[in-house]
HTML snippet that shows the backbone in 3Dmol.js (N, CA, C, O; Angstrom):
<script src="https://3Dmol.org/build/3Dmol-min.js"></script>
<div id="view" style="width:600px;height:400px;position:relative"></div>
<script>
const pdb = `
ATOM      1  N   UNK A   1     -23.201  78.878  32.534  1.00  0.00           N
ATOM      2  CA  UNK A   1     -22.064  78.648  31.675  1.00  0.00           C
ATOM      3  C   UNK A   1     -23.048  78.198  30.126  1.00  0.00           C
ATOM      4  O   UNK A   1     -22.681  78.548  29.005  1.00  0.00           O
ATOM      5  N   UNK A   2     -23.929  77.627  30.311  1.00  0.00           N
ATOM      6  CA  UNK A   2     -24.483  77.284  29.097  1.00  0.00           C
ATOM      7  C   UNK A   2     -24.674  78.303  28.391  1.00  0.00           C
ATOM      8  O   UNK A   2     -24.092  78.356  27.307  1.00  0.00           O
ATOM      9  N   UNK A   3     -25.676  79.565  28.867  1.00  0.00           N
ATOM     10  CA  UNK A   3     -25.793  80.825  28.562  1.00  0.00           C
ATOM     11  C   UNK A   3     -24.952  81.666  27.929  1.00  0.00           C
ATOM     12  O   UNK A   3     -25.195  82.364  26.944  1.00  0.00           O
ATOM     13  N   UNK A   4     -24.043  81.575  28.485  1.00  0.00           N
ATOM     14  CA  UNK A   4     -22.088  82.433  27.811  1.00  0.00           C
ATOM     15  C   UNK A   4     -22.145  81.342  26.805  1.00  0.00           C
ATOM     16  O   UNK A   4     -22.160  82.016  25.776  1.00  0.00           O
ATOM     17  N   UNK A   5     -22.186  80.148  26.433  1.00  0.00           N
ATOM     18  CA  UNK A   5     -21.267  79.280  25.278  1.00  0.00           C
ATOM     19  C   UNK A   5     -22.786  79.822  24.272  1.00  0.00           C
ATOM     20  O   UNK A   5     -22.585  80.158  23.105  1.00  0.00           O
ATOM     21  N   UNK A   6     -23.975  79.852  24.737  1.00  0.00           N
ATOM     22  CA  UNK A   6     -25.066  80.527  23.480  1.00  0.00           C
ATOM     23  C   UNK A   6     -24.573  81.603  23.115  1.00  0.00           C
ATOM     24  O   UNK A   6     -24.532  81.833  21.906  1.00  0.00           O
ATOM     25  N   UNK A   7     -24.112  82.468  23.961  1.00  0.00           N
ATOM     26  CA  UNK A   7     -24.204  84.019  23.743  1.00  0.00           C
ATOM     27  C   UNK A   7     -22.792  84.116  22.598  1.00  0.00           C
ATOM     28  O   UNK A   7     -22.785  84.707  21.518  1.00  0.00           O
ATOM     29  N   UNK A   8     -21.551  83.267  23.287  1.00  0.00           N
ATOM     30  CA  UNK A   8     -20.839  83.213  22.246  1.00  0.00           C
ATOM     31  C   UNK A   8     -20.926  82.607  20.719  1.00  0.00           C
ATOM     32  O   UNK A   8     -20.129  82.827  19.807  1.00  0.00           O
ATOM     33  N   UNK A   9     -21.963  81.885  20.685  1.00  0.00           N
ATOM     34  CA  UNK A   9     -22.114  81.146  19.469  1.00  0.00           C
ATOM     35  C   UNK A   9     -22.891  81.706  18.812  1.00  0.00           C
ATOM     36  O   UNK A   9     -22.675  81.558  17.609  1.00  0.00           O
ATOM     37  N   UNK A  10     -24.062  82.543  19.149  1.00  0.00           N
ATOM     38  CA  UNK A  10     -24.767  83.498  18.651  1.00  0.00           C
ATOM     39  C   UNK A  10     -24.011  84.585  17.916  1.00  0.00           C
ATOM     40  O   UNK A  10     -24.288  84.903  16.759  1.00  0.00           O
ATOM     41  N   UNK A  11     -22.897  85.228  18.740  1.00  0.00           N
ATOM     42  CA  UNK A  11     -21.831  86.098  18.339  1.00  0.00           C
ATOM     43  C   UNK A  11     -21.128  85.678  17.215  1.00  0.00           C
ATOM     44  O   UNK A  11     -21.097  86.193  16.098  1.00  0.00           O
ATOM     45  N   UNK A  12     -20.583  84.717  17.622  1.00  0.00           N
ATOM     46  CA  UNK A  12     -19.924  84.090  16.274  1.00  0.00           C
ATOM     47  C   UNK A  12     -20.988  83.938  14.944  1.00  0.00           C
ATOM     48  O   UNK A  12     -20.789  84.587  13.917  1.00  0.00           O
ATOM     49  N   UNK A  13     -21.933  83.171  15.063  1.00  0.00           N
ATOM     50  CA  UNK A  13     -22.687  83.316  13.396  1.00  0.00           C
ATOM     51  C   UNK A  13     -23.388  84.546  13.222  1.00  0.00           C
ATOM     52  O   UNK A  13     -24.147  84.570  12.254  1.00  0.00           O
ATOM     53  N   UNK A  14     -23.317  85.586  13.935  1.00  0.00           N
ATOM     54  CA  UNK A  14     -23.460  86.294  13.492  1.00  0.00           C
ATOM     55  C   UNK A  14     -22.343  87.545  12.562  1.00  0.00           C
ATOM     56  O   UNK A  14     -22.561  88.338  11.647  1.00  0.00           O
ATOM     57  N   UNK A  15     -21.214  87.210  13.313  1.00  0.00           N
ATOM     58  CA  UNK A  15     -19.854  87.824  13.047  1.00  0.00           C
ATOM     59  C   UNK A  15     -19.697  87.212  11.074  1.00  0.00           C
ATOM     60  O   UNK A  15     -19.464  87.870  10.061  1.00  0.00           O
ATOM     61  N   UNK A  16     -19.908  86.007  11.238  1.00  0.00           N
ATOM     62  CA  UNK A  16     -19.594  84.809   9.921  1.00  0.00           C
ATOM     63  C   UNK A  16     -20.542  85.810   8.851  1.00  0.00           C
ATOM     64  O   UNK A  16     -20.157  86.582   7.972  1.00  0.00           O
ATOM     65  N   UNK A  17     -21.938  85.459   9.310  1.00  0.00           N
ATOM     66  CA  UNK A  17     -22.854  85.939   8.466  1.00  0.00           C
ATOM     67  C   UNK A  17     -22.752  87.337   7.836  1.00  0.00           C
ATOM     68  O   UNK A  17     -23.228  87.599   6.732  1.00  0.00           O
ATOM     69  N   UNK A  18     -22.341  87.889   8.325  1.00  0.00           N
ATOM     70  CA  UNK A  18     -21.672  89.887   8.023  1.00  0.00           C
ATOM     71  C   UNK A  18     -20.841  89.538   7.015  1.00  0.00           C
ATOM     72  O   UNK A  18     -21.115  89.971   5.896  1.00  0.00           O
ATOM     73  N   UNK A  19     -19.841  88.819   7.162  1.00  0.00           N
ATOM     74  CA  UNK A  19     -18.614  88.707   6.447  1.00  0.00           C
ATOM     75  C   UNK A  19     -18.687  87.928   5.355  1.00  0.00           C
ATOM     76  O   UNK A  19     -17.724  87.872   4.590  1.00  0.00           O
ATOM     77  N   UNK A  20     -19.993  87.117   5.091  1.00  0.00           N
ATOM     78  CA  UNK A  20     -19.973  86.612   3.875  1.00  0.00           C
ATOM     79  C   UNK A  20     -20.963  87.057   3.043  1.00  0.00           C
ATOM     80  O   UNK A  20     -21.113  86.435   1.992  1.00  0.00           O
ATOM     81  N   UNK A  21     -21.910  88.305   3.348  1.00  0.00           N
ATOM     82  CA  UNK A  21     -23.321  88.404   2.820  1.00  0.00           C
ATOM     83  C   UNK A  21     -22.533  89.599   1.975  1.00  0.00           C
ATOM     84  O   UNK A  21     -21.913  90.485   2.563  1.00  0.00           O
ATOM     85  N   UNK A  22     -22.650  89.505   0.219  1.00  0.00           N
ATOM     86  CA  UNK A  22     -22.501  90.287  -0.744  1.00  0.00           C
ATOM     87  C   UNK A  22     -23.207  91.518  -0.666  1.00  0.00           C
ATOM     88  O   UNK A  22     -23.041  92.328  -1.578  1.00  0.00           O
ATOM     89  N   UNK A  23     -24.246  91.888   0.623  1.00  0.00           N
ATOM     90  CA  UNK A  23     -24.975  93.260   0.512  1.00  0.00           C
ATOM     91  C   UNK A  23     -24.340  93.950   1.601  1.00  0.00           C
ATOM     92  O   UNK A  23     -24.947  94.997   1.828  1.00  0.00           O
ATOM     93  N   UNK A  24     -23.217  93.752   2.471  1.00  0.00           N
ATOM     94  CA  UNK A  24     -22.613  94.065   3.490  1.00  0.00           C
ATOM     95  C   UNK A  24     -22.121  95.887   2.850  1.00  0.00           C
ATOM     96  O   UNK A  24     -21.083  96.098   2.223  1.00  0.00           O
ATOM     97  N   UNK A  25     -22.697  96.498   3.055  1.00  0.00           N
ATOM     98  CA  UNK A  25     -22.238  98.249   3.106  1.00  0.00           C
ATOM     99  C   UNK A  25     -23.607  98.385   1.717  1.00  0.00           C
ATOM    100  O   UNK A  25     -23.424  99.335   0.956  1.00  0.00           O
ATOM    101  N   UNK A  26     -24.387  97.838   1.536  1.00  0.00           N
ATOM    102  CA  UNK A  26     -25.419  98.271   0.641  1.00  0.00           C
ATOM    103  C   UNK A  26     -26.724  98.676   0.930  1.00  0.00           C
ATOM    104  O   UNK A  26     -27.397  97.833   1.522  1.00  0.00           O
ATOM    105  N   UNK A  27     -27.272  99.760   0.665  1.00  0.00           N
ATOM    106  CA  UNK A  27     -28.115 100.681   1.063  1.00  0.00           C
ATOM    107  C   UNK A  27     -29.353  99.292   0.965  1.00  0.00           C
ATOM    108  O   UNK A  27     -29.522  98.525   0.017  1.00  0.00           O
ATOM    109  N   UNK A  28     -30.013  99.324   2.161  1.00  0.00           N
ATOM    110  CA  UNK A  28     -31.126  97.964   2.305  1.00  0.00           C
ATOM    111  C   UNK A  28     -32.219  98.172   1.055  1.00  0.00           C
ATOM    112  O   UNK A  28     -32.647  97.229   0.389  1.00  0.00           O
ATOM    113  N   UNK A  29     -32.654  99.793   0.822  1.00  0.00           N
ATOM    114  CA  UNK A  29     -33.803 100.164  -0.083  1.00  0.00           C
ATOM    115  C   UNK A  29     -32.783  99.289  -1.437  1.00  0.00           C
ATOM    116  O   UNK A  29     -33.518  98.555  -2.097  1.00  0.00           O
ATOM    117  N   UNK A  30     -31.572  99.268  -1.826  1.00  0.00           N
ATOM    118  CA  UNK A  30     -31.052  98.721  -3.373  1.00  0.00           C
ATOM    119  C   UNK A  30     -31.324  96.854  -3.066  1.00  0.00           C
ATOM    120  O   UNK A  30     -31.567  96.075  -3.988  1.00  0.00           O
ATOM    121  N   UNK A  31     -31.215  96.439  -1.614  1.00  0.00           N
ATOM    122  CA  UNK A  31     -31.298  95.018  -1.914  1.00  0.00           C
ATOM    123  C   UNK A  31     -31.864  93.905  -2.629  1.00  0.00           C
ATOM    124  O   UNK A  31     -31.289  92.881  -2.998  1.00  0.00           O
ATOM    125  N   UNK A  32     -33.438  94.344  -2.820  1.00  0.00           N
ATOM    126  CA  UNK A  32     -34.523  93.899  -3.589  1.00  0.00           C
ATOM    127  C   UNK A  32     -33.909  93.698  -5.131  1.00  0.00           C
ATOM    128  O   UNK A  32     -33.640  92.769  -5.893  1.00  0.00           O
ATOM    129  N   UNK A  33     -33.855  95.319  -5.103  1.00  0.00           N
ATOM    130  CA  UNK A  33     -33.754  95.443  -6.681  1.00  0.00           C
ATOM    131  C   UNK A  33     -32.832  94.674  -7.345  1.00  0.00           C
ATOM    132  O   UNK A  33     -33.093  94.235  -8.465  1.00  0.00           O
ATOM    133  N   UNK A  34     -31.466  94.387  -6.632  1.00  0.00           N
ATOM    134  CA  UNK A  34     -30.215  93.961  -6.866  1.00  0.00           C
ATOM    135  C   UNK A  34     -30.512  92.438  -6.849  1.00  0.00           C
ATOM    136  O   UNK A  34     -29.889  91.857  -7.738  1.00  0.00           O
ATOM    137  N   UNK A  35     -31.119  91.805  -6.253  1.00  0.00           N
ATOM    138  CA  UNK A  35     -31.831  90.626  -5.863  1.00  0.00           C
ATOM    139  C   UNK A  35     -32.824  90.004  -7.438  1.00  0.00           C
ATOM    140  O   UNK A  35     -32.754  88.904  -7.987  1.00  0.00           O
ATOM    141  N   UNK A  36     -33.645  91.162  -7.777  1.00  0.00           N
ATOM    142  CA  UNK A  36     -34.276  90.749  -8.971  1.00  0.00           C
ATOM    143  C   UNK A  36     -33.663  90.822 -10.096  1.00  0.00           C
ATOM    144  O   UNK A  36     -33.927  90.066 -11.031  1.00  0.00           O
ATOM    145  N   UNK A  37     -32.569  91.946 -10.155  1.00  0.00           N
ATOM    146  CA  UNK A  37     -31.598  92.236 -11.507  1.00  0.00           C
ATOM    147  C   UNK A  37     -31.147  90.762 -11.671  1.00  0.00           C
ATOM    148  O   UNK A  37     -31.458  89.997 -12.585  1.00  0.00           O
ATOM    149  N   UNK A  38     -30.242  90.485 -10.453  1.00  0.00           N
ATOM    150  CA  UNK A  38     -29.297  88.980 -10.633  1.00  0.00           C
ATOM    151  C   UNK A  38     -30.196  87.841 -11.111  1.00  0.00           C
ATOM    152  O   UNK A  38     -29.827  87.003 -11.933  1.00  0.00           O
ATOM    153  N   UNK A  39     -31.635  87.874 -10.427  1.00  0.00           N
ATOM    154  CA  UNK A  39     -32.375  86.689 -10.944  1.00  0.00           C
ATOM    155  C   UNK A  39     -32.875  86.796 -12.125  1.00  0.00           C
ATOM    156  O   UNK A  39     -33.156  85.705 -12.622  1.00  0.00           O
ATOM    157  N   UNK A  40     -33.112  87.775 -12.820  1.00  0.00           N
ATOM    158  CA  UNK A  40     -33.400  88.004 -13.929  1.00  0.00           C
ATOM    159  C   UNK A  40     -32.691  87.863 -15.111  1.00  0.00           C
ATOM    160  O   UNK A  40     -33.182  87.586 -16.205  1.00  0.00           O
ATOM    161  N   UNK A  41     -31.084  88.134 -14.766  1.00  0.00           N
ATOM    162  CA  UNK A  41     -30.462  88.585 -15.399  1.00  0.00           C
ATOM    163  C   UNK A  41     -30.027  86.496 -16.017  1.00  0.00           C
ATOM    164  O   UNK A  41     -29.022  86.361 -16.716  1.00  0.00           O
ATOM    165  N   UNK A  42     -30.467  85.807 -15.826  1.00  0.00           N
ATOM    166  CA  UNK A  42     -30.337  84.369 -15.731  1.00  0.00           C
ATOM    167  C   UNK A  42     -28.859  83.702 -15.262  1.00  0.00           C
ATOM    168  O   UNK A  42     -28.522  83.434 -14.108  1.00  0.00           O
ATOM    169  N   UNK A  43     -27.897  83.469 -16.780  1.00  0.00           N
ATOM    170  CA  UNK A  43     -26.814  82.942 -16.396  1.00  0.00           C
ATOM    171  C   UNK A  43     -25.638  83.806 -16.302  1.00  0.00           C
ATOM    172  O   UNK A  43     -24.455  83.555 -16.072  1.00  0.00           O
ATOM    173  N   UNK A  44     -26.486  85.250 -16.618  1.00  0.00           N
ATOM    174  CA  UNK A  44     -25.398  86.052 -16.231  1.00  0.00           C
ATOM    175  C   UNK A  44     -25.478  86.603 -14.739  1.00  0.00           C
ATOM    176  O   UNK A  44     -24.656  87.367 -14.234  1.00  0.00           O
ATOM    177  N   UNK A  45     -26.390  86.185 -14.243  1.00  0.00           N
ATOM    178  CA  UNK A  45     -26.505  86.372 -12.968  1.00  0.00           C
ATOM    179  C   UNK A  45     -25.315  86.274 -11.950  1.00  0.00           C
ATOM    180  O   UNK A  45     -24.889  86.994 -11.047  1.00  0.00           O
ATOM    181  N   UNK A  46     -24.967  85.070 -12.491  1.00  0.00           N
ATOM    182  CA  UNK A  46     -23.679  84.637 -12.012  1.00  0.00           C
ATOM    183  C   UNK A  46     -22.268  86.180 -11.650  1.00  0.00           C
ATOM    184  O   UNK A  46     -21.603  86.642 -10.723  1.00  0.00           O
ATOM    185  N   UNK A  47     -22.510  86.375 -13.026  1.00  0.00           N
ATOM    186  CA  UNK A  47     -21.224  87.668 -13.631  1.00  0.00           C
ATOM    187  C   UNK A  47     -21.991  88.889 -12.224  1.00  0.00           C
ATOM    188  O   UNK A  47     -21.177  89.101 -11.326  1.00  0.00           O
ATOM    189  N   UNK A  48     -23.030  89.430 -12.084  1.00  0.00           N
ATOM    190  CA  UNK A  48     -23.469  90.333 -11.631  1.00  0.00           C
ATOM    191  C   UNK A  48     -22.902  90.008 -10.000  1.00  0.00           C
ATOM    192  O   UNK A  48     -22.149  90.780  -9.406  1.00  0.00           O
ATOM    193  N   UNK A  49     -23.463  88.611  -9.372  1.00  0.00           N
ATOM    194  CA  UNK A  49     -22.983  88.807  -8.212  1.00  0.00           C
ATOM    195  C   UNK A  49     -21.200  88.569  -8.288  1.00  0.00           C
ATOM    196  O   UNK A  49     -20.479  88.916  -7.353  1.00  0.00           O
ATOM    197  N   UNK A  50     -20.859  88.162  -9.092  1.00  0.00           N
ATOM    198  CA  UNK A  50     -19.420  88.359  -8.579  1.00  0.00           C
ATOM    199  C   UNK A  50     -18.811  89.790  -8.890  1.00  0.00           C
ATOM    200  O   UNK A  50     -17.754  90.293  -8.509  1.00  0.00           O
ATOM    201  N   UNK A  51     -19.515  90.134  -9.459  1.00  0.00           N
ATOM    202  CA  UNK A  51     -19.051  92.077  -9.681  1.00  0.00           C
ATOM    203  C   UNK A  51     -19.151  92.493  -8.617  1.00  0.00           C
ATOM    204  O   UNK A  51     -18.220  93.170  -8.181  1.00  0.00           O
ATOM    205  N   UNK A  52     -20.789  92.146  -7.464  1.00  0.00           N
ATOM    206  CA  UNK A  52     -20.384  92.924  -6.214  1.00  0.00           C
ATOM    207  C   UNK A  52     -19.887  92.134  -5.081  1.00  0.00           C
ATOM    208  O   UNK A  52     -19.854  92.647  -3.963  1.00  0.00           O
ATOM    209  N   UNK A  53     -19.474  90.856  -5.289  1.00  0.00           N
ATOM    210  CA  UNK A  53     -18.746  90.249  -4.188  1.00  0.00           C
ATOM    211  C   UNK A  53     -17.102  90.682  -4.003  1.00  0.00           C
ATOM    212  O   UNK A  53     -16.440  90.780  -2.970  1.00  0.00           O
ATOM    213  N   UNK A  54     -16.690  90.917  -5.533  1.00  0.00           N
ATOM    214  CA  UNK A  54     -15.406  91.543  -5.594  1.00  0.00           C
ATOM    215  C   UNK A  54     -14.855  92.748  -5.580  1.00  0.00           C
ATOM    216  O   UNK A  54     -13.663  93.049  -5.632  1.00  0.00           O
ATOM    217  N   UNK A  55     -16.167  93.686  -5.476  1.00  0.00           N
ATOM    218  CA  UNK A  55     -15.638  95.100  -5.945  1.00  0.00           C
ATOM    219  C   UNK A  55     -15.418  95.552  -4.372  1.00  0.00           C
ATOM    220  O   UNK A  55     -15.983  95.251  -3.320  1.00  0.00           O
ATOM    221  N   UNK A  56     -14.480  96.294  -4.672  1.00  0.00           N
ATOM    222  CA  UNK A  56     -13.677  97.102  -3.366  1.00  0.00           C
ATOM    223  C   UNK A  56     -14.959  97.573  -1.972  1.00  0.00           C
ATOM    224  O   UNK A  56     -15.610  98.618  -1.990  1.00  0.00           O
ATOM    225  N   UNK A  57     -15.010  96.967  -1.355  1.00  0.00           N
ATOM    226  CA  UNK A  57     -15.766  97.258  -0.186  1.00  0.00           C
ATOM    227  C   UNK A  57     -16.581  98.991  -0.134  1.00  0.00           C
ATOM    228  O   UNK A  57     -17.727  99.350   0.137  1.00  0.00           O
ATOM    229  N   UNK A  58     -15.510  99.629  -0.480  1.00  0.00           N
ATOM    230  CA  UNK A  58     -15.926 101.446  -0.538  1.00  0.00           C
ATOM    231  C   UNK A  58     -16.600 101.630  -2.051  1.00  0.00           C
ATOM    232  O   UNK A  58     -16.823 102.782  -2.424  1.00  0.00           O
ATOM    233  N   UNK A  59     -16.892 100.643  -2.828  1.00  0.00           N
ATOM    234  CA  UNK A  59     -17.143 101.271  -3.890  1.00  0.00           C
ATOM    235  C   UNK A  59     -18.758 100.162  -4.382  1.00  0.00           C
ATOM    236  O   UNK A  59     -19.472 100.261  -5.380  1.00  0.00           O
ATOM    237  N   UNK A  60     -18.827  99.433  -3.499  1.00  0.00           N
ATOM    238  CA  UNK A  60     -19.935  98.289  -3.357  1.00  0.00           C
ATOM    239  C   UNK A  60     -21.372  98.616  -3.648  1.00  0.00           C
ATOM    240  O   UNK A  60     -21.977  98.112  -4.595  1.00  0.00           O
ATOM    241  N   UNK A  61     -21.989  99.616  -2.668  1.00  0.00           N
ATOM    242  CA  UNK A  61     -23.021 100.404  -2.650  1.00  0.00           C
ATOM    243  C   UNK A  61     -23.189 100.967  -4.190  1.00  0.00           C
ATOM    244  O   UNK A  61     -24.206 100.695  -4.828  1.00  0.00           O
ATOM    245  N   UNK A  62     -22.410 101.557  -4.598  1.00  0.00           N
ATOM    246  CA  UNK A  62     -22.487 102.037  -5.910  1.00  0.00           C
ATOM    247  C   UNK A  62     -21.994 100.836  -6.969  1.00  0.00           C
ATOM    248  O   UNK A  62     -21.825 101.334  -8.081  1.00  0.00           O
ATOM    249  N   UNK A  63     -21.834 100.008  -6.956  1.00  0.00           N
ATOM    250  CA  UNK A  63     -21.962  98.479  -7.797  1.00  0.00           C
ATOM    251  C   UNK A  63     -23.368  97.929  -7.463  1.00  0.00           C
ATOM    252  O   UNK A  63     -24.177  97.452  -8.260  1.00  0.00           O
ATOM    253  N   UNK A  64     -23.501  98.090  -6.122  1.00  0.00           N
ATOM    254  CA  UNK A  64     -25.346  97.630  -6.336  1.00  0.00           C
ATOM    255  C   UNK A  64     -26.204  98.574  -7.096  1.00  0.00           C
ATOM    256  O   UNK A  64     -27.097  98.174  -7.842  1.00  0.00           O
ATOM    257  N   UNK A  65     -25.944  99.771  -6.913  1.00  0.00           N
ATOM    258  CA  UNK A  65     -26.955 100.635  -7.706  1.00  0.00           C
ATOM    259  C   UNK A  65     -26.822 100.695  -9.186  1.00  0.00           C
ATOM    260  O   UNK A  65     -27.726 101.058  -9.939  1.00  0.00           O
ATOM    261  N   UNK A  66     -25.598 100.301  -9.563  1.00  0.00           N
ATOM    262  CA  UNK A  66     -25.751  99.924 -10.605  1.00  0.00           C
ATOM    263  C   UNK A  66     -26.158  98.598 -11.434  1.00  0.00           C
ATOM    264  O   UNK A  66     -26.417  98.412 -12.623  1.00  0.00           O
ATOM    265  N   UNK A  67     -26.112  97.891 -10.484  1.00  0.00           N
ATOM    266  CA  UNK A  67     -27.041  96.599 -11.202  1.00  0.00           C
ATOM    267  C   UNK A  67     -28.344  96.716 -10.862  1.00  0.00           C
ATOM    268  O   UNK A  67     -29.184  96.459 -11.725  1.00  0.00           O
ATOM    269  N   UNK A  68     -28.815  97.179  -9.369  1.00  0.00           N
ATOM    270  CA  UNK A  68     -29.962  97.115  -9.673  1.00  0.00           C
ATOM    271  C   UNK A  68     -30.925  98.369 -10.975  1.00  0.00           C
ATOM    272  O   UNK A  68     -32.126  98.239 -11.215  1.00  0.00           O
ATOM    273  N   UNK A  69     -30.358  99.071 -11.386  1.00  0.00           N
ATOM    274  CA  UNK A  69     -30.900 100.005 -12.389  1.00  0.00           C
ATOM    275  C   UNK A  69     -30.428  99.642 -13.762  1.00  0.00           C
ATOM    276  O   UNK A  69     -30.703 100.353 -14.728  1.00  0.00           O
ATOM    277  N   UNK A  70     -29.519  98.232 -13.894  1.00  0.00           N
ATOM    278  CA  UNK A  70     -29.108  98.221 -15.220  1.00  0.00           C
ATOM    279  C   UNK A  70     -30.241  97.951 -16.183  1.00  0.00           C
ATOM    280  O   UNK A  70     -31.195  97.331 -15.713  1.00  0.00           O
ATOM    281  N   UNK A  71     -30.304  98.351 -17.591  1.00  0.00           N
ATOM    282  CA  UNK A  71     -30.863  97.873 -18.341  1.00  0.00           C
ATOM    283  C   UNK A  71     -30.548  96.577 -19.082  1.00  0.00           C
ATOM    284  O   UNK A  71     -29.341  96.353 -19.173  1.00  0.00           O
ATOM    285  N   UNK A  72     -31.382  95.647 -19.647  1.00  0.00           N
ATOM    286  CA  UNK A  72     -31.720  94.513 -19.631  1.00  0.00           C
ATOM    287  C   UNK A  72     -30.686  93.683 -20.531  1.00  0.00           C
ATOM    288  O   UNK A  72     -30.391  92.499 -20.365  1.00  0.00           O
ATOM    289  N   UNK A  73     -30.182  94.571 -21.547  1.00  0.00           N
ATOM    290  CA  UNK A  73     -29.338  94.226 -22.407  1.00  0.00           C
ATOM    291  C   UNK A  73     -28.130  94.398 -21.934  1.00  0.00           C
ATOM    292  O   UNK A  73     -27.324  93.770 -22.619  1.00  0.00           O
ATOM    293  N   UNK A  74     -27.511  95.120 -20.837  1.00  0.00           N
ATOM    294  CA  UNK A  74     -26.363  95.034 -20.052  1.00  0.00           C
ATOM    295  C   UNK A  74     -26.544  94.089 -19.428  1.00  0.00           C
ATOM    296  O   UNK A  74     -25.907  93.083 -19.742  1.00  0.00           O
ATOM    297  N   UNK A  75     -27.583  94.026 -18.177  1.00  0.00           N
ATOM    298  CA  UNK A  75     -27.673  93.063 -17.225  1.00  0.00           C
ATOM    299  C   UNK A  75     -27.313  91.283 -17.899  1.00  0.00           C
ATOM    300  O   UNK A  75     -26.790  90.333 -17.316  1.00  0.00           O
ATOM    301  N   UNK A  76     -27.702  91.362 -18.932  1.00  0.00           N
ATOM    302  CA  UNK A  76     -27.692  90.037 -19.795  1.00  0.00           C
ATOM    303  C   UNK A  76     -26.206  89.860 -20.054  1.00  0.00           C
ATOM    304  O   UNK A  76     -25.835  88.706 -19.840  1.00  0.00           O
ATOM    305  N   UNK A  77     -25.419  90.553 -20.390  1.00  0.00           N
ATOM    306  CA  UNK A  77     -24.310  90.811 -21.310  1.00  0.00           C
ATOM    307  C   UNK A  77     -22.883  90.685 -20.712  1.00  0.00           C
ATOM    308  O   UNK A  77     -22.013  89.844 -20.939  1.00  0.00           O
ATOM    309  N   UNK A  78     -22.890  92.151 -19.581  1.00  0.00           N
ATOM    310  CA  UNK A  78     -21.733  92.816 -19.059  1.00  0.00           C
ATOM    311  C   UNK A  78     -20.912  91.536 -17.902  1.00  0.00           C
ATOM    312  O   UNK A  78     -21.476  90.946 -16.980  1.00  0.00           O
ATOM    313  N   UNK A  79     -19.526  91.400 -18.314  1.00  0.00           N
ATOM    314  CA  UNK A  79     -18.980  90.557 -17.486  1.00  0.00           C
ATOM    315  C   UNK A  79     -18.699  91.257 -15.882  1.00  0.00           C
ATOM    316  O   UNK A  79     -18.799  92.440 -15.557  1.00  0.00           O
ATOM    317  N   UNK A  80     -18.410  90.356 -15.242  1.00  0.00           N
ATOM    318  CA  UNK A  80     -17.944  90.848 -13.637  1.00  0.00           C
ATOM    319  C   UNK A  80     -16.551  91.695 -13.953  1.00  0.00           C
ATOM    320  O   UNK A  80     -16.473  92.788 -13.393  1.00  0.00           O
ATOM    321  N   UNK A  81     -15.511  91.312 -14.748  1.00  0.00           N
ATOM    322  CA  UNK A  81     -14.190  91.871 -15.378  1.00  0.00           C
ATOM    323  C   UNK A  81     -14.492  93.709 -15.582  1.00  0.00           C
ATOM    324  O   UNK A  81     -13.862  94.684 -15.173  1.00  0.00           O
ATOM    325  N   UNK A  82     -15.561  93.594 -16.281  1.00  0.00           N
ATOM    326  CA  UNK A  82     -15.252  94.859 -17.045  1.00  0.00           C
ATOM    327  C   UNK A  82     -16.314  95.688 -16.001  1.00  0.00           C
ATOM    328  O   UNK A  82     -15.985  96.870 -15.901  1.00  0.00           O
ATOM    329  N   UNK A  83     -17.287  95.392 -15.355  1.00  0.00           N
ATOM    330  CA  UNK A  83     -18.014  95.994 -14.304  1.00  0.00           C
ATOM    331  C   UNK A  83     -17.322  96.645 -13.500  1.00  0.00           C
ATOM    332  O   UNK A  83     -17.394  97.873 -13.449  1.00  0.00           O
ATOM    333  N   UNK A  84     -16.372  95.794 -12.576  1.00  0.00           N
ATOM    334  CA  UNK A  84     -15.231  96.124 -11.970  1.00  0.00           C
ATOM    335  C   UNK A  84     -14.691  97.128 -12.350  1.00  0.00           C
ATOM    336  O   UNK A  84     -14.638  98.130 -11.637  1.00  0.00           O
ATOM    337  N   UNK A  85     -14.098  97.064 -13.731  1.00  0.00           N
ATOM    338  CA  UNK A  85     -13.127  98.258 -14.065  1.00  0.00           C
ATOM    339  C   UNK A  85     -13.842  99.465 -14.283  1.00  0.00           C
ATOM    340  O   UNK A  85     -13.306 100.523 -13.954  1.00  0.00           O
ATOM    341  N   UNK A  86     -15.158  99.462 -14.872  1.00  0.00           N
ATOM    342  CA  UNK A  86     -15.761 100.451 -14.915  1.00  0.00           C
ATOM    343  C   UNK A  86     -15.914 101.323 -13.677  1.00  0.00           C
ATOM    344  O   UNK A  86     -15.584 102.507 -13.733  1.00  0.00           O
ATOM    345  N   UNK A  87     -16.510 100.668 -12.314  1.00  0.00           N
ATOM    346  CA  UNK A  87     -16.580 101.281 -11.441  1.00  0.00           C
ATOM    347  C   UNK A  87     -15.608 101.443 -10.495  1.00  0.00           C
ATOM    348  O   UNK A  87     -15.804 102.179  -9.528  1.00  0.00           O
TER     349      UNK A  87
END
`;
const viewer = $3Dmol.createViewer("view");
viewer.addModel(pdb, "pdb");
viewer.setStyle({}, {cartoon: {color: "spectrum"}});
viewer.zoomTo();
viewer.render();
</script>
């Protein structure tokens, strides 16, 4: 009984963590680059994260690529709304 409860608790925790990850559907090689860009963007990092979180899952990998290789000027100024509209 305890093993079954542990199994279901682990399964539930895994399902929750997958659903809340902003990196679901993103190429694993892009994840560190996206994180670096978001951190380097300072206060605008919240806009980049919102863009990644709110984009249609079908386009999430494209948004991640865009954020990962974004020039400094864009990284520090573009809004989530603008990025989502463009992608």
